[in-house]
C-alpha positions in Angstrom: 114.5 97.8 116.5 111.2 99.7 117.0 110.9 103.4 116.4 108.2 105.3 117.7 107.2 108.6 116.1 104.9 110.9 117.5 103.3 113.2 114.8 100.3 115.2 114.1 98.3 115.6 110.8 99.8 118.6 108.7 103.2 118.7 110.2 105.8 118.6 107.4 108.6 118.3 109.6 106.9 114.9 110.8 106.0 113.7 107.3 109.8 114.5 106.0 111.1 112.7 109.0 108.6 109.8 108.6 109.6 109.4 104.5 113.5 109.3 105.6 113.0 106.6 108.1 111.0 104.8 105.9 114.0 105.0 103.3 116.4 103.6 105.6 117.3 100.3 104.3 120.5 98.7 106.1 118.7 98.8 109.5 116.0 96.5 110.6 113.3 99.1 111.8 110.0 98.7 112.9 108.1 102.4 112.6 105.1 103.0 114.5 103.6 106.5 113.9 101.4 107.9 116.7 99.0 110.8 115.8 99.1 112.9 118.9 95.4 114.0 118.2 94.0 110.7 119.1 95.0 110.8 122.8 94.8 113.9 125.4 97.9 112.7 127.0 100.0 112.7 123.8 98.5 116.2 122.6 99.4 117.4 126.2 103.0 116.2 126.1 104.0 116.7 122.4 101.6 119.4 120.7 104.4 121.8 120.6 107.3 119.0 120.0 106.5 117.0 117.2 108.1 115.1 115.5 109.2 113.1 118.8 111.0 110.0 118.2 111.7 107.1 120.6 113.5 103.7 120.5 111.5 101.2 122.1 113.2 98.1 123.4 111.4 95.0 124.5 113.2 93.0 127.4 112.3 90.0 129.3 112.7 90.2 133.1 113.8 87.4 135.2 109.9 86.4 135.8 109.5 86.3 132.2 107.6 89.3 132.0 108.2 91.6 129.2 109.0 95.2 129.8 109.1 97.7 127.2 111.6 100.5 127.7 111.1 103.8 125.6 114.1 106.0 125.3 113.8 109.3 123.7 116.1 110.4 120.8 117.5 113.6 120.0 115.3 115.2 117.1 117.3 115.0 113.7 117.9 118.2 111.9 115.1 118.4 108.9 118.0 118.7 106.8 119.3 115.4 107.7 119.7 113.3 105.0 118.8 109.2 105.4 122.2 108.1 105.5 122.9 110.8 108.5 119.5 109.4 110.1 120.9 105.9 109.4 124.2 107.0 111.2 122.5 108.7 114.1 120.1 105.7 114.6 123.1 103.2 114.7 125.0 105.2 117.2 122.0 105.2 119.7 121.7 101.3 119.0 125.5 100.7 119.9 124.6 102.4 123.4 
């Protein structure tokens, strides 16, 4: 599973969520952290919303073309434990 975390430097909520995601051991996660200050479109979309978490899913269409689908996930509470975060991710993977 690939997760995309939109973040910005100095954001304590972003750093906390990233640390917790990196501690999850019972799920196979690939975490990509995107600094919103590096692209104007990301900054415009997420400057007041970070941290923003997306689930990225690669699917192969009938023409053997790969399609990437990104689905936003609800923002977890900053107080959520690593275990609670893992449970939330399992729930969204099941759907």
